[in-house]
N, C-alpha and C positions, 0 to 999 in steps of 0.2 A: 881565699887563702891559697897560696901557691906552695906546694910541697915538692915541686919538681927538683930532682937531684938528691932527694933524701932516700935512704935505704928502706925506711919503713913507710907503709901506706898512711895516707892522711887520717884515716879513722883511728889508727893506733897512736899517732902523734897527738891528735885532739883528745883522746881518752887520757893519755898521760898528763897533758896540760890541765885537763878538767879536774883530775884527781888532785893535782898539786894545788890548784887555785881554790877549788870548791871546799875541800876538806882541810886546808892548810897543813898538809903533810910535808915531811921532809923529802928531799930528793931520794934518799935511800929507802924511805917507806914506799914511795911510788915505785921504785925499782923492784922492791920485794913483791908488791901487789901485781906488777906486770909479770914477774917471774912465776907467780902462782897461776897466772892466766896463760902461761906457756910462751911468753915473749921475753927474750933475753935482751935487755937494754941497760946500758950503764947509767949511773946517776948523774954523771957529768953531761951526758947526752940529753937527759931530761932537763937539766938546768939550762942548757943552751936552747932547747925547744921553748921553754918558758920565757926566756929573755927575747927570743925571736918572734914568737907567735902571739904573746899576750897583747902587745899594742894593736896587732891586726884584728884580734878577736874583739877587743874593746871598741875599736872603730866600727866594726860591723854591728855590734850590739847597739851603739848609739844611733846608727843609721836606720836600724829597723824601727818600724812604727810601734808605738806603744798601743795599749788597748784603745780601740776606737771608742769614742764617746757614745754613751747610751742614747737611744732614740728619744723623741719628745714624749712618748707614751711609756708609762711604767705601771706596774701593779704591785700592790702591797699584800703580803700573805696574811698578816695579822689584822683583825678588824677591831680589836680592843685598843682604844687610845685613852690615856689618862690625861684629863685636862684640868689644870688648877687644883690638883689633889683630890678631885671627886672620884 
């Protein structure tokens, strides 16, 4: 994700977009949270970040590998197995 040319660092932009998407907050709520953390940013700027960076974040998430398949060997913690109601 390229944040070159933006006033704020990449970490702050990603944090604002994360709050907006993860917790379904309004732009003004995210603005208030960022203000409590000492970062002055306008709600319109947050809205622009969400529109610009959400597709990039989604594409990166799809490209990442999911959990790899478990091996052929596995162990079971419980030894009690109920078979046909007995």
